[in-house]
C-alpha positions in Angstrom: 48.6 81.4 152.0 50.4 78.2 153.1 47.9 76.2 151.2 48.7 78.1 148.0 52.4 77.6 148.6 51.9 73.9 149.0 49.8 73.9 145.8 52.5 75.6 143.8 55.6 74.2 145.5 56.4 72.1 142.5 56.4 75.2 140.3 58.6 77.0 142.8 61.0 74.0 142.8 61.2 74.0 139.0 61.7 77.8 138.9 64.5 77.6 141.5 66.1 74.7 139.5 65.9 76.8 136.4 67.4 79.8 138.1 70.2 77.7 139.6 70.8 76.1 136.1 70.8 79.5 134.3 72.9 81.5 136.7 75.1 78.9 138.4 75.4 75.7 136.5 75.6 77.1 132.9 78.4 79.7 133.6 80.3 77.0 135.6 80.0 74.6 132.6 81.2 77.3 130.2 84.1 78.2 132.4 85.0 74.5 132.7 85.0 74.2 128.9 87.1 77.3 128.5 89.7 76.0 131.0 89.7 72.6 129.2 90.3 74.4 125.9 93.1 76.5 127.3 94.7 73.4 128.9 94.5 71.6 125.5 96.2 74.6 123.8 98.9 74.8 126.5 99.5 71.0 126.0 99.9 71.5 122.2 102.3 74.4 122.7 104.3 72.3 125.2 104.4 69.5 122.7 105.6 71.8 119.9 108.3 73.2 122.1 109.4 69.7 123.2 109.5 68.7 119.5 111.6 71.8 118.6 114.0 71.1 121.5 114.3 67.5 120.3 115.1 68.7 116.8 117.5 71.4 118.0 120.6 69.9 116.4 118.8 69.5 113.1 117.5 73.1 113.3 121.0 74.4 114.1 122.4 72.5 111.1 119.7 74.0 108.9 120.5 77.5 110.2 124.2 77.0 109.5 123.5 75.8 106.0 121.2 78.8 105.4 123.9 81.2 106.6 126.4 79.5 104.3 123.9 79.8 101.4 123.3 83.5 102.3 127.1 84.1 102.2 127.3 82.5 98.8 124.4 84.6 97.5 125.6 88.0 98.7 128.2 88.6 95.9 125.4 88.1 93.3 122.8 90.5 94.7 122.9 94.1 95.9 122.8 94.4 99.7 123.8 96.6 102.6 122.4 99.9 101.2 119.0 101.6 101.0 117.0 100.8 97.9 117.5 104.3 96.4 121.3 103.9 96.6 121.1 100.4 95.0 119.1 101.9 92.1 121.7 104.6 91.7 124.5 102.0 91.7 122.7 99.9 89.1 122.1 102.9 86.9 125.8 103.9 87.2 127.0 100.4 86.3 124.6 100.2 83.3 125.7 103.6 82.1 129.3 102.6 82.4 128.6 99.5 80.2 126.7 101.6 77.7 129.6 104.2 77.6 132.2 101.4 77.1 130.0 99.9 74.3 129.6 103.3 72.6 125.8 103.3 73.0 123.6 106.3 73.8 121.3 106.0 76.7 117.9 107.5 76.1 116.0 106.5 79.2 116.2 104.2 82.2 112.8 103.5 83.8 112.2 101.6 87.0 109.3 99.3 87.7 107.9 98.4 91.1 110.1 95.8 92.9 108.8 92.2 92.9 109.0 90.5 96.3 110.7 87.1 95.9 110.9 86.5 99.7 110.2 89.0 102.5 113.8 90.3 102.3 114.8 89.5 98.7 113.4 91.9 96.0 113.6 91.6 92.2 114.3 95.1 90.7 113.1 95.4 87.1 114.0 98.3 84.8 113.8 99.2 81.1 116.7 100.8 79.2 116.0 102.6 75.9 119.1 103.3 73.9 120.5 104.1 70.4 123.7 102.9 68.8 125.3 100.8 66.1 124.5 97.1 65.9 128.0 96.3 67.3 127.3 98.5 70.3 124.3 96.3 71.1 126.5 93.2 71.0 129.1 94.8 73.2 126.4 96.1 75.6 124.9 92.6 75.9 128.2 91.1 76.8 128.9 93.9 79.3 125.5 93.6 81.0 125.9 89.8 81.3 129.3 90.2 83.1 128.2 92.8 85.7 128.5 91.8 89.4 126.2 91.9 91.2 124.3 90.3 88.4 122.0 92.0 86.0 120.0 89.7 83.7 117.9 90.2 80.6 114.2 89.7 80.8 113.7 90.7 77.2 114.7 93.0 74.5 113.6 94.5 71.2 115.3 96.6 68.6 114.6 98.3 65.3 115.6 101.1 63.0 114.4 103.3 60.2 115.3 102.1 56.7 117.6 99.3 57.9 120.2 98.4 55.3 122.3 96.0 57.3 125.4 98.2 57.5 127.5 98.1 60.7 127.5 101.9 61.1 123.7 102.4 61.0 121.8 103.6 64.1 119.5 101.1 65.8 116.9 101.9 68.5 116.7 99.3 71.3 114.8 98.5 74.4 116.2 96.1 77.0 114.2 94.9 79.9 116.6 94.0 82.7 116.4 92.8 86.3 118.6 92.5 89.3 118.1 91.5 92.9 118.3 93.4 96.2 118.7 91.7 99.6 117.4 93.8 102.5 119.8 93.4 105.5 118.2 92.8 108.9 118.5 95.8 111.2 
């Protein structure tokens, strides 16, 4: 038996070396590479934090200018209310302008809000109305003076058997938009 072991001892050494490499050396090497990668990521994070701390004054100035810009923006956009209340407020202000302009509101249809930024939404809606040509002019002026702002995206108008008289009825469609700023909770 000992003679056979001597004859195959080189094979046993190779098998033992393979076992050690497979079950000891390779896992240790993978663990070493994982630790090196984690150390590299930690070093990158530390460098980013150090860079942010170095730029702290600049970042604070940018934050202050952003807050000032936000305060300047707030009078021009709807804010501080849920979206449903904002839509109701917009509808009331448009109806008030139409009533003052002596136009008849047919329908007011809302579209899906467009996301300008994560907290700023553009609200689009279509107003179908009837009235005299002078009512359209007065309505346009009234819409353009609303605060928070409401802007025209487009319009179309027409009538049956238009003669150009100021008392004729005109059908009109105005595509309007306004903006809504969601306050942080």
